[in-house]
C-alpha positions in Angstrom: -0.8 -23.3 17.1 2.6 -21.8 16.2 3.4 -18.1 16.6 4.1 -16.3 13.5 6.4 -13.2 13.5 5.4 -10.3 11.2 8.3 -9.2 9.2 8.2 -5.6 8.0 10.4 -2.5 7.5 10.3 1.1 6.4 10.2 1.5 2.6 9.9 4.4 0.1 7.1 3.6 -2.2 6.4 5.3 -5.6 2.7 5.8 -6.1 0.8 5.7 -9.4 0.6 9.5 -9.6 4.4 9.7 -9.2 4.8 10.9 -5.7 6.9 9.0 -3.0 6.0 8.2 0.5 7.4 6.3 3.4 5.4 3.3 4.5 5.8 0.2 6.8 5.8 -2.7 4.3 4.9 -6.3 5.4 6.4 -9.3 3.9 5.2 -13.0 3.5 7.2 -16.0 4.3 9.0 -15.8 1.0 9.9 -12.2 1.7 7.6 -10.8 -0.9 5.9 -7.6 0.1 2.1 -8.2 0.6 0.8 -5.1 2.3 1.7 -1.7 3.6 0.3 1.0 6.0 -0.8 4.5 4.9 2.1 6.9 4.8 3.5 6.8 8.3 3.5 9.3 11.0 6.1 9.4 13.7 4.3 9.3 17.1 5.6 8.1 20.4 3.6 7.2 23.6 4.3 9.4 26.7 6.4 6.6 28.3 8.6 6.5 25.1 8.9 10.3 25.0 10.8 12.3 22.3 13.4 9.5 22.2 10.7 7.3 20.9 10.2 9.5 17.9 13.9 9.9 17.2 14.5 6.1 17.3 11.6 5.6 14.9 13.1 8.3 12.6 16.5 6.8 12.8 15.2 3.3 12.0 13.0 4.7 9.0 16.2 6.6 7.6 18.3 3.5 7.8 15.8 1.2 6.0 15.1 3.9 3.4 18.7 4.2 2.5 19.3 0.5 2.6 16.3 -0.7 0.6 15.4 0.1 -3.1 12.2 2.1 -3.8 9.2 -0.1 -4.2 6.6 0.4 -6.9 3.0 0.7 -5.5 1.8 -2.3 -7.5 4.5 -4.5 -6.1 3.1 -4.2 -2.6 -0.6 -4.9 -3.6 -2.0 -8.4 -2.8 -2.6 -10.4 -5.9 -6.3 -10.1 -5.7 -6.0 -6.4 -5.5 -3.8 -6.3 -8.7 -6.5 -8.4 -10.6 -9.1 -5.7 -9.8 -7.0 -3.0 -11.6 
């Protein structure tokens, strides 16, 4: 049984109604997006403190600047696309 590493980054996603939101987007082994979180909140545990929030914000900003905007339909699994 091998261990799989989940690959993800922060991406701006354009939603069907035209608004944009920041999400964690997950990728398959072929680097295709296959899922995403709800729009993210930046929260840190007590042991991370405020620096944890700052680090997450900085990572999100770097990813959002480096990666193109995704269309909502690009992130849906194929079985979800067929339902629409």
